[in-house]
N, C-alpha and C positions, 0 to 999 in steps of 0.2 A: 750884910744881908742875912736875915734869920731864915734858916731852912724850915720849910713847913713841917709841922708835927705829923707823924704817921697817924692814920685813923685808929681810934681805940676800938678793939674788938668788943662786941656786945656780949657780956657774960650771960645775961638772961635774955631770953626771947621776949618780944613785946607782949604785954598782957592781952588776953582776948577781950573783945568788945563787951562791955558790961551790959547785961540785959536791962530792958526798960523797967524803971521802977513802977510805973503805972501803965496799965493797958489802955491804949487809945482805940476806941471803937469808931470807925469811920461810918 
């Protein structure tokens, strides 16, 4: 039985959501 690998710590935080390339006017 292979022991489960420990979760790898995230060195860098997730990147912020990218702004919309084009402006959508409703």
